[in-house]
PDB file with one MODEL, atoms N, CA, C and O in Angstrom:
MODEL        1
ATOM      1  N   MET A   1      -8.484  -3.954  13.302  1.00  0.00           N
ATOM      2  CA  MET A   1      -8.920  -3.461  12.002  1.00  0.00           C
ATOM      3  C   MET A   1     -10.304  -2.829  12.148  1.00  0.00           C
ATOM      4  O   MET A   1     -11.137  -3.318  12.912  1.00  0.00           O
ATOM      5  N   PHE A   2     -10.543  -1.754  11.424  1.00  0.00           N
ATOM      6  CA  PHE A   2     -11.825  -1.063  11.513  1.00  0.00           C
ATOM      7  C   PHE A   2     -12.435  -0.934  10.131  1.00  0.00           C
ATOM      8  O   PHE A   2     -11.736  -0.955   9.118  1.00  0.00           O
ATOM      9  N   ASP A   3     -13.758  -0.799  10.112  1.00  0.00           N
ATOM     10  CA  ASP A   3     -14.468  -0.579   8.860  1.00  0.00           C
ATOM     11  C   ASP A   3     -14.422   0.895   8.529  1.00  0.00           C
ATOM     12  O   ASP A   3     -14.586   1.744   9.405  1.00  0.00           O
ATOM     13  N   THR A   4     -14.199   1.198   7.264  1.00  0.00           N
ATOM     14  CA  THR A   4     -14.212   2.592   6.841  1.00  0.00           C
ATOM     15  C   THR A   4     -15.377   2.815   5.899  1.00  0.00           C
ATOM     16  O   THR A   4     -15.849   1.889   5.240  1.00  0.00           O
ATOM     17  N   SER A   5     -15.821   4.025   5.846  1.00  0.00           N
ATOM     18  CA  SER A   5     -16.968   4.375   5.023  1.00  0.00           C
ATOM     19  C   SER A   5     -16.634   5.538   4.110  1.00  0.00           C
ATOM     20  O   SER A   5     -15.705   6.308   4.352  1.00  0.00           O
ATOM     21  N   ASN A   6     -17.420   5.638   3.057  1.00  0.00           N
ATOM     22  CA  ASN A   6     -17.384   6.785   2.180  1.00  0.00           C
ATOM     23  C   ASN A   6     -18.558   7.648   2.590  1.00  0.00           C
ATOM     24  O   ASN A   6     -19.711   7.251   2.420  1.00  0.00           O
ATOM     25  N   LEU A   7     -18.282   8.814   3.125  1.00  0.00           N
ATOM     26  CA  LEU A   7     -19.311   9.715   3.607  1.00  0.00           C
ATOM     27  C   LEU A   7     -19.317  10.987   2.764  1.00  0.00           C
ATOM     28  O   LEU A   7     -18.532  11.121   1.826  1.00  0.00           O
ATOM     29  N   PHE A   8     -20.199  11.911   3.101  1.00  0.00           N
ATOM     30  CA  PHE A   8     -20.317  13.141   2.334  1.00  0.00           C
ATOM     31  C   PHE A   8     -20.276  14.356   3.249  1.00  0.00           C
ATOM     32  O   PHE A   8     -20.653  14.291   4.419  1.00  0.00           O
ATOM     33  N   HIS A   9     -19.807  15.462   2.687  1.00  0.00           N
ATOM     34  CA  HIS A   9     -19.738  16.729   3.403  1.00  0.00           C
ATOM     35  C   HIS A   9     -20.280  17.817   2.484  1.00  0.00           C
ATOM     36  O   HIS A   9     -19.945  17.864   1.300  1.00  0.00           O
ATOM     37  N   VAL A  10     -21.113  18.684   3.033  1.00  0.00           N
ATOM     38  CA  VAL A  10     -21.664  19.813   2.284  1.00  0.00           C
ATOM     39  C   VAL A  10     -21.042  21.085   2.835  1.00  0.00           C
ATOM     40  O   VAL A  10     -20.971  21.279   4.049  1.00  0.00           O
ATOM     41  N   SER A  11     -20.592  21.951   1.932  1.00  0.00           N
ATOM     42  CA  SER A  11     -19.964  23.201   2.363  1.00  0.00           C
ATOM     43  C   SER A  11     -20.262  24.294   1.346  1.00  0.00           C
ATOM     44  O   SER A  11     -20.486  24.016   0.168  1.00  0.00           O
ATOM     45  N   SER A  12     -20.262  25.519   1.804  1.00  0.00           N
ATOM     46  CA  SER A  12     -20.426  26.661   0.916  1.00  0.00           C
ATOM     47  C   SER A  12     -19.383  26.611  -0.205  1.00  0.00           C
ATOM     48  O   SER A  12     -18.249  26.185   0.012  1.00  0.00           O
ATOM     49  N   VAL A  13     -19.778  27.049  -1.401  1.00  0.00           N
ATOM     50  CA  VAL A  13     -18.826  27.108  -2.513  1.00  0.00           C
ATOM     51  C   VAL A  13     -17.657  28.032  -2.185  1.00  0.00           C
ATOM     52  O   VAL A  13     -16.589  27.925  -2.787  1.00  0.00           O
ATOM     53  N   LEU A  14     -17.861  28.939  -1.231  1.00  0.00           N
ATOM     54  CA  LEU A  14     -16.785  29.845  -0.835  1.00  0.00           C
ATOM     55  C   LEU A  14     -15.601  29.095  -0.215  1.00  0.00           C
ATOM     56  O   LEU A  14     -14.493  29.627  -0.149  1.00  0.00           O
ATOM     57  N   ASN A  15     -15.836  27.867   0.236  1.00  0.00           N
ATOM     58  CA  ASN A  15     -14.772  27.057   0.841  1.00  0.00           C
ATOM     59  C   ASN A  15     -14.102  26.104  -0.159  1.00  0.00           C
ATOM     60  O   ASN A  15     -13.200  25.357   0.218  1.00  0.00           O
ATOM     61  N   ARG A  16     -14.526  26.122  -1.409  1.00  0.00           N
ATOM     62  CA  ARG A  16     -14.036  25.145  -2.384  1.00  0.00           C
ATOM     63  C   ARG A  16     -12.511  25.136  -2.514  1.00  0.00           C
ATOM     64  O   ARG A  16     -11.897  24.072  -2.443  1.00  0.00           O
ATOM     65  N   GLN A  17     -11.901  26.287  -2.699  1.00  0.00           N
ATOM     66  CA  GLN A  17     -10.444  26.327  -2.876  1.00  0.00           C
ATOM     67  C   GLN A  17      -9.718  25.844  -1.626  1.00  0.00           C
ATOM     68  O   GLN A  17      -8.719  25.130  -1.718  1.00  0.00           O
ATOM     69  N   SER A  18     -10.219  26.233  -0.466  1.00  0.00           N
ATOM     70  CA  SER A  18      -9.595  25.808   0.783  1.00  0.00           C
ATOM     71  C   SER A  18      -9.674  24.291   0.951  1.00  0.00           C
ATOM     72  O   SER A  18      -8.690  23.650   1.318  1.00  0.00           O
ATOM     73  N   ILE A  19     -10.851  23.723   0.680  1.00  0.00           N
ATOM     74  CA  ILE A  19     -11.019  22.273   0.831  1.00  0.00           C
ATOM     75  C   ILE A  19     -10.159  21.536  -0.184  1.00  0.00           C
ATOM     76  O   ILE A  19      -9.504  20.553   0.162  1.00  0.00           O
ATOM     77  N   ALA A  20     -10.150  21.994  -1.429  1.00  0.00           N
ATOM     78  CA  ALA A  20      -9.334  21.336  -2.460  1.00  0.00           C
ATOM     79  C   ALA A  20      -7.853  21.350  -2.094  1.00  0.00           C
ATOM     80  O   ALA A  20      -7.135  20.390  -2.373  1.00  0.00           O
ATOM     81  N   ARG A  21      -7.402  22.415  -1.484  1.00  0.00           N
ATOM     82  CA  ARG A  21      -5.985  22.545  -1.141  1.00  0.00           C
ATOM     83  C   ARG A  21      -5.633  21.897   0.201  1.00  0.00           C
ATOM     84  O   ARG A  21      -4.623  21.202   0.312  1.00  0.00           O
ATOM     85  N   HIS A  22      -6.463  22.126   1.213  1.00  0.00           N
ATOM     86  CA  HIS A  22      -6.116  21.707   2.578  1.00  0.00           C
ATOM     87  C   HIS A  22      -6.986  20.594   3.142  1.00  0.00           C
ATOM     88  O   HIS A  22      -6.726  20.109   4.243  1.00  0.00           O
ATOM     89  N   GLY A  23      -8.007  20.184   2.410  1.00  0.00           N
ATOM     90  CA  GLY A  23      -8.935  19.182   2.941  1.00  0.00           C
ATOM     91  C   GLY A  23      -9.943  19.845   3.862  1.00  0.00           C
ATOM     92  O   GLY A  23     -10.157  21.056   3.808  1.00  0.00           O
ATOM     93  N   LEU A  24     -10.558  19.030   4.706  1.00  0.00           N
ATOM     94  CA  LEU A  24     -11.555  19.552   5.639  1.00  0.00           C
ATOM     95  C   LEU A  24     -10.849  19.995   6.909  1.00  0.00           C
ATOM     96  O   LEU A  24     -10.598  19.206   7.820  1.00  0.00           O
ATOM     97  N   ASP A  25     -10.543  21.263   6.935  1.00  0.00           N
ATOM     98  CA  ASP A  25      -9.818  21.883   8.046  1.00  0.00           C
ATOM     99  C   ASP A  25     -10.548  23.175   8.391  1.00  0.00           C
ATOM    100  O   ASP A  25     -10.390  24.187   7.708  1.00  0.00           O
ATOM    101  N   TRP A  26     -11.340  23.134   9.444  1.00  0.00           N
ATOM    102  CA  TRP A  26     -12.168  24.282   9.811  1.00  0.00           C
ATOM    103  C   TRP A  26     -11.357  25.533  10.109  1.00  0.00           C
ATOM    104  O   TRP A  26     -11.895  26.637  10.037  1.00  0.00           O
ATOM    105  N   THR A  27     -10.090  25.394  10.437  1.00  0.00           N
ATOM    106  CA  THR A  27      -9.281  26.572  10.739  1.00  0.00           C
ATOM    107  C   THR A  27      -8.910  27.347   9.479  1.00  0.00           C
ATOM    108  O   THR A  27      -8.456  28.487   9.571  1.00  0.00           O
ATOM    109  N   ARG A  28      -9.095  26.751   8.310  1.00  0.00           N
ATOM    110  CA  ARG A  28      -8.738  27.404   7.045  1.00  0.00           C
ATOM    111  C   ARG A  28      -9.955  27.862   6.251  1.00  0.00           C
ATOM    112  O   ARG A  28      -9.804  28.405   5.156  1.00  0.00           O
ATOM    113  N   MET A  29     -11.157  27.653   6.782  1.00  0.00           N
ATOM    114  CA  MET A  29     -12.374  28.021   6.056  1.00  0.00           C
ATOM    115  C   MET A  29     -12.844  29.400   6.485  1.00  0.00           C
ATOM    116  O   MET A  29     -13.930  29.548   7.046  1.00  0.00           O
ATOM    117  N   GLY A  30     -12.038  30.390   6.224  1.00  0.00           N
ATOM    118  CA  GLY A  30     -12.356  31.752   6.626  1.00  0.00           C
ATOM    119  C   GLY A  30     -13.494  32.369   5.829  1.00  0.00           C
ATOM    120  O   GLY A  30     -14.179  33.263   6.326  1.00  0.00           O
ATOM    121  N   ALA A  31     -13.707  31.907   4.603  1.00  0.00           N
ATOM    122  CA  ALA A  31     -14.742  32.495   3.755  1.00  0.00           C
ATOM    123  C   ALA A  31     -16.141  32.189   4.273  1.00  0.00           C
ATOM    124  O   ALA A  31     -17.033  33.032   4.181  1.00  0.00           O
ATOM    125  N   ALA A  32     -16.340  30.994   4.813  1.00  0.00           N
ATOM    126  CA  ALA A  32     -17.654  30.585   5.322  1.00  0.00           C
ATOM    127  C   ALA A  32     -17.458  29.622   6.479  1.00  0.00           C
ATOM    128  O   ALA A  32     -17.719  28.426   6.342  1.00  0.00           O
ATOM    129  N   PRO A  33     -16.999  30.131   7.618  1.00  0.00           N
ATOM    130  CA  PRO A  33     -16.769  29.254   8.762  1.00  0.00           C
ATOM    131  C   PRO A  33     -18.084  28.819   9.398  1.00  0.00           C
ATOM    132  O   PRO A  33     -19.147  29.342   9.065  1.00  0.00           O
ATOM    133  N   GLY A  34     -18.007  27.878  10.297  1.00  0.00           N
ATOM    134  CA  GLY A  34     -19.201  27.432  11.007  1.00  0.00           C
ATOM    135  C   GLY A  34     -19.417  25.959  10.807  1.00  0.00           C
ATOM    136  O   GLY A  34     -20.143  25.551   9.900  1.00  0.00           O
ATOM    137  N   ILE A  35     -18.804  25.164  11.632  1.00  0.00           N
ATOM    138  CA  ILE A  35     -18.814  23.723  11.434  1.00  0.00           C
ATOM    139  C   ILE A  35     -20.200  23.114  11.583  1.00  0.00           C
ATOM    140  O   ILE A  35     -20.476  22.094  10.951  1.00  0.00           O
ATOM    141  N   PHE A  36     -21.093  23.698  12.400  1.00  0.00           N
ATOM    142  CA  PHE A  36     -22.416  23.095  12.591  1.00  0.00           C
ATOM    143  C   PHE A  36     -23.533  23.857  11.908  1.00  0.00           C
ATOM    144  O   PHE A  36     -24.702  23.511  12.079  1.00  0.00           O
ATOM    145  N   GLN A  37     -23.207  24.886  11.137  1.00  0.00           N
ATOM    146  CA  GLN A  37     -24.248  25.613  10.416  1.00  0.00           C
ATOM    147  C   GLN A  37     -24.242  25.148   8.971  1.00  0.00           C
ATOM    148  O   GLN A  37     -23.308  25.437   8.224  1.00  0.00           O
ATOM    149  N   ILE A  38     -25.278  24.432   8.581  1.00  0.00           N
ATOM    150  CA  ILE A  38     -25.364  23.962   7.211  1.00  0.00           C
ATOM    151  C   ILE A  38     -25.679  25.156   6.310  1.00  0.00           C
ATOM    152  O   ILE A  38     -26.656  25.873   6.529  1.00  0.00           O
ATOM    153  N   ASN A  39     -24.855  25.354   5.314  1.00  0.00           N
ATOM    154  CA  ASN A  39     -24.995  26.436   4.346  1.00  0.00           C
ATOM    155  C   ASN A  39     -25.206  27.773   5.042  1.00  0.00           C
ATOM    156  O   ASN A  39     -26.229  28.429   4.849  1.00  0.00           O
ATOM    157  N   ASN A  40     -24.260  28.159   5.827  1.00  0.00           N
ATOM    158  CA  ASN A  40     -24.394  29.388   6.603  1.00  0.00           C
ATOM    159  C   ASN A  40     -24.340  30.660   5.762  1.00  0.00           C
ATOM    160  O   ASN A  40     -24.577  31.747   6.288  1.00  0.00           O
ATOM    161  N   THR A  41     -24.033  30.552   4.466  1.00  0.00           N
ATOM    162  CA  THR A  41     -24.031  31.748   3.628  1.00  0.00           C
ATOM    163  C   THR A  41     -25.357  31.925   2.901  1.00  0.00           C
ATOM    164  O   THR A  41     -25.650  33.019   2.417  1.00  0.00           O
ATOM    165  N   GLY A  42     -26.169  30.866   2.815  1.00  0.00           N
ATOM    166  CA  GLY A  42     -27.434  30.934   2.103  1.00  0.00           C
ATOM    167  C   GLY A  42     -27.280  30.802   0.597  1.00  0.00           C
ATOM    168  O   GLY A  42     -28.274  30.767  -0.127  1.00  0.00           O
ATOM    169  N   GLY A  43     -26.043  30.729   0.118  1.00  0.00           N
ATOM    170  CA  GLY A  43     -25.781  30.603  -1.315  1.00  0.00           C
ATOM    171  C   GLY A  43     -25.581  29.157  -1.720  1.00  0.00           C
ATOM    172  O   GLY A  43     -25.887  28.245  -0.952  1.00  0.00           O
ATOM    173  N   PRO A  44     -25.066  28.939  -2.931  1.00  0.00           N
ATOM    174  CA  PRO A  44     -24.854  27.580  -3.418  1.00  0.00           C
ATOM    175  C   PRO A  44     -23.808  26.833  -2.593  1.00  0.00           C
ATOM    176  O   PRO A  44     -22.948  27.432  -1.947  1.00  0.00           O
ATOM    177  N   VAL A  45     -23.913  25.501  -2.636  1.00  0.00           N
ATOM    178  CA  VAL A  45     -23.005  24.644  -1.876  1.00  0.00           C
ATOM    179  C   VAL A  45     -22.343  23.621  -2.791  1.00  0.00           C
ATOM    180  O   VAL A  45     -22.786  23.385  -3.915  1.00  0.00           O
ATOM    181  N   ASP A  46     -21.282  23.027  -2.286  1.00  0.00           N
ATOM    182  CA  ASP A  46     -20.600  21.922  -2.954  1.00  0.00           C
ATOM    183  C   ASP A  46     -20.822  20.660  -2.137  1.00  0.00           C
ATOM    184  O   ASP A  46     -20.948  20.709  -0.914  1.00  0.00           O
ATOM    185  N   LEU A  47     -20.867  19.531  -2.830  1.00  0.00           N
ATOM    186  CA  LEU A  47     -20.967  18.226  -2.184  1.00  0.00           C
ATOM    187  C   LEU A  47     -19.639  17.509  -2.368  1.00  0.00           C
ATOM    188  O   LEU A  47     -19.166  17.324  -3.490  1.00  0.00           O
ATOM    189  N   TRP A  48     -19.044  17.108  -1.248  1.00  0.00           N
ATOM    190  CA  TRP A  48     -17.741  16.442  -1.239  1.00  0.00           C
ATOM    191  C   TRP A  48     -17.886  15.013  -0.756  1.00  0.00           C
ATOM    192  O   TRP A  48     -18.600  14.754   0.213  1.00  0.00           O
ATOM    193  N   SER A  49     -17.222  14.090  -1.412  1.00  0.00           N
ATOM    194  CA  SER A  49     -17.120  12.715  -0.949  1.00  0.00           C
ATOM    195  C   SER A  49     -15.895  12.632  -0.043  1.00  0.00           C
ATOM    196  O   SER A  49     -14.839  13.178  -0.361  1.00  0.00           O
ATOM    197  N   VAL A  50     -16.044  11.949   1.079  1.00  0.00           N
ATOM    198  CA  VAL A  50     -14.951  11.822   2.051  1.00  0.00           C
ATOM    199  C   VAL A  50     -14.677  10.333   2.240  1.00  0.00           C
ATOM    200  O   VAL A  50     -15.546   9.595   2.704  1.00  0.00           O
ATOM    201  N   ASP A  51     -13.488   9.897   1.886  1.00  0.00           N
ATOM    202  CA  ASP A  51     -13.138   8.479   1.895  1.00  0.00           C
ATOM    203  C   ASP A  51     -12.399   8.065   3.160  1.00  0.00           C
ATOM    204  O   ASP A  51     -11.695   8.859   3.784  1.00  0.00           O
ATOM    205  N   GLY A  52     -12.582   6.788   3.520  1.00  0.00           N
ATOM    206  CA  GLY A  52     -11.770   6.170   4.557  1.00  0.00           C
ATOM    207  C   GLY A  52     -12.015   6.670   5.962  1.00  0.00           C
ATOM    208  O   GLY A  52     -11.070   6.798   6.740  1.00  0.00           O
ATOM    209  N   ILE A  53     -13.255   6.957   6.307  1.00  0.00           N
ATOM    210  CA  ILE A  53     -13.557   7.445   7.645  1.00  0.00           C
ATOM    211  C   ILE A  53     -13.971   6.276   8.538  1.00  0.00           C
ATOM    212  O   ILE A  53     -14.838   5.485   8.167  1.00  0.00           O
ATOM    213  N   ASP A  54     -13.361   6.170   9.696  1.00  0.00           N
ATOM    214  CA  ASP A  54     -13.746   5.177  10.697  1.00  0.00           C
ATOM    215  C   ASP A  54     -14.994   5.709  11.387  1.00  0.00           C
ATOM    216  O   ASP A  54     -14.920   6.674  12.147  1.00  0.00           O
ATOM    217  N   GLU A  55     -16.140   5.086  11.127  1.00  0.00           N
ATOM    218  CA  GLU A  55     -17.410   5.583  11.649  1.00  0.00           C
ATOM    219  C   GLU A  55     -17.455   5.606  13.175  1.00  0.00           C
ATOM    220  O   GLU A  55     -18.225   6.372  13.753  1.00  0.00           O
ATOM    221  N   GLU A  56     -16.657   4.795  13.824  1.00  0.00           N
ATOM    222  CA  GLU A  56     -16.634   4.780  15.287  1.00  0.00           C
ATOM    223  C   GLU A  56     -16.061   6.077  15.867  1.00  0.00           C
ATOM    224  O   GLU A  56     -16.264   6.375  17.044  1.00  0.00           O
ATOM    225  N   LEU A  57     -15.350   6.840  15.046  1.00  0.00           N
ATOM    226  CA  LEU A  57     -14.773   8.110  15.509  1.00  0.00           C
ATOM    227  C   LEU A  57     -15.721   9.297  15.340  1.00  0.00           C
ATOM    228  O   LEU A  57     -15.439  10.390  15.832  1.00  0.00           O
ATOM    229  N   LEU A  58     -16.846   9.088  14.645  1.00  0.00           N
ATOM    230  CA  LEU A  58     -17.786  10.173  14.410  1.00  0.00           C
ATOM    231  C   LEU A  58     -18.562  10.501  15.680  1.00  0.00           C
ATOM    232  O   LEU A  58     -18.923   9.611  16.449  1.00  0.00           O
ATOM    233  N   LEU A  59     -18.812  11.791  15.887  1.00  0.00           N
ATOM    234  CA  LEU A  59     -19.571  12.267  17.037  1.00  0.00           C
ATOM    235  C   LEU A  59     -20.890  12.861  16.564  1.00  0.00           C
ATOM    236  O   LEU A  59     -20.945  13.479  15.500  1.00  0.00           O
ATOM    237  N   ASP A  60     -21.937  12.684  17.333  1.00  0.00           N
ATOM    238  CA  ASP A  60     -23.256  13.229  17.038  1.00  0.00           C
ATOM    239  C   ASP A  60     -23.319  14.654  17.569  1.00  0.00           C
ATOM    240  O   ASP A  60     -22.979  14.900  18.727  1.00  0.00           O
ATOM    241  N   ASN A  61     -23.754  15.598  16.729  1.00  0.00           N
ATOM    242  CA  ASN A  61     -23.821  16.992  17.182  1.00  0.00           C
ATOM    243  C   ASN A  61     -25.155  17.311  17.868  1.00  0.00           C
ATOM    244  O   ASN A  61     -25.374  18.445  18.292  1.00  0.00           O
ATOM    245  N   GLY A  62     -26.037  16.328  17.976  1.00  0.00           N
ATOM    246  CA  GLY A  62     -27.321  16.525  18.642  1.00  0.00           C
ATOM    247  C   GLY A  62     -28.419  17.055  17.744  1.00  0.00           C
ATOM    248  O   GLY A  62     -29.555  17.211  18.190  1.00  0.00           O
ATOM    249  N   ASN A  63     -28.104  17.337  16.483  1.00  0.00           N
ATOM    250  CA  ASN A  63     -29.095  17.847  15.528  1.00  0.00           C
ATOM    251  C   ASN A  63     -29.273  16.929  14.329  1.00  0.00           C
ATOM    252  O   ASN A  63     -29.744  17.362  13.278  1.00  0.00           O
ATOM    253  N   GLY A  64     -28.900  15.668  14.480  1.00  0.00           N
ATOM    254  CA  GLY A  64     -29.058  14.721  13.389  1.00  0.00           C
ATOM    255  C   GLY A  64     -27.878  14.631  12.444  1.00  0.00           C
ATOM    256  O   GLY A  64     -27.950  13.938  11.429  1.00  0.00           O
ATOM    257  N   PHE A  65     -26.793  15.322  12.761  1.00  0.00           N
ATOM    258  CA  PHE A  65     -25.598  15.278  11.938  1.00  0.00           C
ATOM    259  C   PHE A  65     -24.451  14.728  12.760  1.00  0.00           C
ATOM    260  O   PHE A  65     -24.443  14.833  13.987  1.00  0.00           O
ATOM    261  N   VAL A  66     -23.483  14.141  12.076  1.00  0.00           N
ATOM    262  CA  VAL A  66     -22.286  13.647  12.756  1.00  0.00           C
ATOM    263  C   VAL A  66     -21.072  14.360  12.190  1.00  0.00           C
ATOM    264  O   VAL A  66     -21.105  14.884  11.076  1.00  0.00           O
ATOM    265  N   TYR A  67     -20.005  14.373  12.970  1.00  0.00           N
ATOM    266  CA  TYR A  67     -18.781  15.025  12.518  1.00  0.00           C
ATOM    267  C   TYR A  67     -17.580  14.275  13.066  1.00  0.00           C
ATOM    268  O   TYR A  67     -17.673  13.551  14.058  1.00  0.00           O
ATOM    269  N   LEU A  68     -16.466  14.463  12.406  1.00  0.00           N
ATOM    270  CA  LEU A  68     -15.199  13.893  12.843  1.00  0.00           C
ATOM    271  C   LEU A  68     -14.431  15.005  13.550  1.00  0.00           C
ATOM    272  O   LEU A  68     -14.172  16.047  12.948  1.00  0.00           O
ATOM    273  N   PRO A  69     -14.062  14.805  14.811  1.00  0.00           N
ATOM    274  CA  PRO A  69     -13.364  15.869  15.544  1.00  0.00           C
ATOM    275  C   PRO A  69     -11.883  15.935  15.182  1.00  0.00           C
ATOM    276  O   PRO A  69     -11.012  15.683  16.014  1.00  0.00           O
ATOM    277  N   GLY A  70     -11.623  16.271  13.954  1.00  0.00           N
ATOM    278  CA  GLY A  70     -10.244  16.386  13.482  1.00  0.00           C
ATOM    279  C   GLY A  70     -10.233  16.828  12.034  1.00  0.00           C
ATOM    280  O   GLY A  70     -11.279  16.962  11.398  1.00  0.00           O
ATOM    281  N   ARG A  71      -9.042  17.051  11.527  1.00  0.00           N
ATOM    282  CA  ARG A  71      -8.881  17.472  10.139  1.00  0.00           C
ATOM    283  C   ARG A  71      -8.824  16.249   9.224  1.00  0.00           C
ATOM    284  O   ARG A  71      -8.362  15.178   9.619  1.00  0.00           O
ATOM    285  N   ILE A  72      -9.304  16.435   7.992  1.00  0.00           N
ATOM    286  CA  ILE A  72      -9.269  15.373   6.991  1.00  0.00           C
ATOM    287  C   ILE A  72      -8.445  15.899   5.820  1.00  0.00           C
ATOM    288  O   ILE A  72      -8.792  16.926   5.238  1.00  0.00           O
ATOM    289  N   PRO A  73      -7.363  15.215   5.466  1.00  0.00           N
ATOM    290  CA  PRO A  73      -6.482  15.717   4.404  1.00  0.00           C
ATOM    291  C   PRO A  73      -7.160  15.759   3.031  1.00  0.00           C
ATOM    292  O   PRO A  73      -8.093  15.002   2.762  1.00  0.00           O
ATOM    293  N   ALA A  74      -6.680  16.645   2.181  1.00  0.00           N
ATOM    294  CA  ALA A  74      -7.246  16.832   0.845  1.00  0.00           C
ATOM    295  C   ALA A  74      -7.235  15.551   0.021  1.00  0.00           C
ATOM    296  O   ALA A  74      -8.106  15.366  -0.829  1.00  0.00           O
ATOM    297  N   ALA A  75      -6.293  14.680   0.247  1.00  0.00           N
ATOM    298  CA  ALA A  75      -6.217  13.423  -0.506  1.00  0.00           C
ATOM    299  C   ALA A  75      -7.417  12.507  -0.248  1.00  0.00           C
ATOM    300  O   ALA A  75      -7.664  11.578  -1.017  1.00  0.00           O
ATOM    301  N   ARG A  76      -8.156  12.764   0.821  1.00  0.00           N
ATOM    302  CA  ARG A  76      -9.299  11.918   1.164  1.00  0.00           C
ATOM    303  C   ARG A  76     -10.642  12.560   0.847  1.00  0.00           C
ATOM    304  O   ARG A  76     -11.687  12.006   1.190  1.00  0.00           O
ATOM    305  N   VAL A  77     -10.628  13.732   0.193  1.00  0.00           N
ATOM    306  CA  VAL A  77     -11.885  14.365  -0.209  1.00  0.00           C
ATOM    307  C   VAL A  77     -11.894  14.585  -1.720  1.00  0.00           C
ATOM    308  O   VAL A  77     -10.857  14.815  -2.341  1.00  0.00           O
ATOM    309  N   ARG A  78     -13.089  14.506  -2.286  1.00  0.00           N
ATOM    310  CA  ARG A  78     -13.235  14.666  -3.742  1.00  0.00           C
ATOM    311  C   ARG A  78     -14.531  15.419  -4.004  1.00  0.00           C
ATOM    312  O   ARG A  78     -15.579  15.066  -3.462  1.00  0.00           O
ATOM    313  N   LEU A  79     -14.464  16.448  -4.827  1.00  0.00           N
ATOM    314  CA  LEU A  79     -15.644  17.221  -5.181  1.00  0.00           C
ATOM    315  C   LEU A  79     -16.549  16.371  -6.071  1.00  0.00           C
ATOM    316  O   LEU A  79     -16.136  15.933  -7.145  1.00  0.00           O
ATOM    317  N   VAL A  80     -17.777  16.142  -5.626  1.00  0.00           N
ATOM    318  CA  VAL A  80     -18.734  15.300  -6.345  1.00  0.00           C
ATOM    319  C   VAL A  80     -19.702  16.146  -7.165  1.00  0.00           C
ATOM    320  O   VAL A  80     -20.015  15.825  -8.311  1.00  0.00           O
ATOM    321  N   ARG A  81     -20.170  17.233  -6.553  1.00  0.00           N
ATOM    322  CA  ARG A  81     -21.118  18.111  -7.231  1.00  0.00           C
ATOM    323  C   ARG A  81     -20.867  19.535  -6.760  1.00  0.00           C
ATOM    324  O   ARG A  81     -20.697  19.780  -5.565  1.00  0.00           O
ATOM    325  N   SER A  82     -20.846  20.463  -7.690  1.00  0.00           N
ATOM    326  CA  SER A  82     -20.560  21.854  -7.323  1.00  0.00           C
ATOM    327  C   SER A  82     -21.735  22.764  -7.655  1.00  0.00           C
ATOM    328  O   SER A  82     -22.570  22.461  -8.508  1.00  0.00           O
ATOM    329  N   ASP A  83     -21.768  23.883  -6.954  1.00  0.00           N
ATOM    330  CA  ASP A  83     -22.744  24.943  -7.201  1.00  0.00           C
ATOM    331  C   ASP A  83     -24.191  24.482  -7.104  1.00  0.00           C
ATOM    332  O   ASP A  83     -25.024  24.855  -7.931  1.00  0.00           O
ATOM    333  N   VAL A  84     -24.489  23.674  -6.097  1.00  0.00           N
ATOM    334  CA  VAL A  84     -25.862  23.226  -5.866  1.00  0.00           C
ATOM    335  C   VAL A  84     -26.642  24.402  -5.289  1.00  0.00           C
ATOM    336  O   VAL A  84     -26.238  24.951  -4.263  1.00  0.00           O
ATOM    337  N   PRO A  85     -27.749  24.806  -5.915  1.00  0.00           N
ATOM    338  CA  PRO A  85     -28.478  25.967  -5.411  1.00  0.00           C
ATOM    339  C   PRO A  85     -29.123  25.681  -4.050  1.00  0.00           C
ATOM    340  O   PRO A  85     -29.404  24.528  -3.721  1.00  0.00           O
ATOM    341  N   PRO A  86     -29.353  26.731  -3.267  1.00  0.00           N
ATOM    342  CA  PRO A  86     -29.996  26.531  -1.968  1.00  0.00           C
ATOM    343  C   PRO A  86     -31.404  25.972  -2.139  1.00  0.00           C
ATOM    344  O   PRO A  86     -32.092  26.278  -3.113  1.00  0.00           O
ATOM    345  N   GLN A  87     -31.819  25.158  -1.190  1.00  0.00           N
ATOM    346  CA  GLN A  87     -33.152  24.580  -1.194  1.00  0.00           C
ATOM    347  C   GLN A  87     -34.062  25.430  -0.325  1.00  0.00           C
ATOM    348  O   GLN A  87     -33.747  25.693   0.835  1.00  0.00           O
ATOM    349  N   VAL A  88     -35.163  25.852  -0.865  1.00  0.00           N
ATOM    350  CA  VAL A  88     -36.121  26.667  -0.126  1.00  0.00           C
ATOM    351  C   VAL A  88     -37.172  25.757   0.491  1.00  0.00           C
ATOM    352  O   VAL A  88     -37.720  24.878  -0.174  1.00  0.00           O
ATOM    353  N   GLY A  89     -37.445  25.981   1.771  1.00  0.00           N
ATOM    354  CA  GLY A  89     -38.466  25.198   2.453  1.00  0.00           C
ATOM    355  C   GLY A  89     -38.045  23.797   2.822  1.00  0.00           C
ATOM    356  O   GLY A  89     -38.888  22.952   3.124  1.00  0.00           O
ATOM    357  N   PHE A  90     -36.750  23.539   2.802  1.00  0.00           N
ATOM    358  CA  PHE A  90     -36.251  22.200   3.133  1.00  0.00           C
ATOM    359  C   PHE A  90     -36.250  22.029   4.614  1.00  0.00           C
ATOM    360  O   PHE A  90     -35.866  20.971   5.113  1.00  0.00           O
TER     361      PHE A  90
ENDMDL
END
């Protein structure tokens, strides 16, 4: 048995429809691809809650962020906040 966590994912609003339909699947995020570029469009972002992740499967990308090397189905993601404006000087 493993512990699961509720984690968060930030993505460009351009990916909203894809994430809502297909979950977190980088192969379907054609509008704003780039798994390690945070807010690669410079525009507003959405905040997604991601349920049931086994933290032992997360990998460190070397820049202070972690990722799951696989797809996460739409049933395990939920839009928490939409259209968050870009942060300047963050």
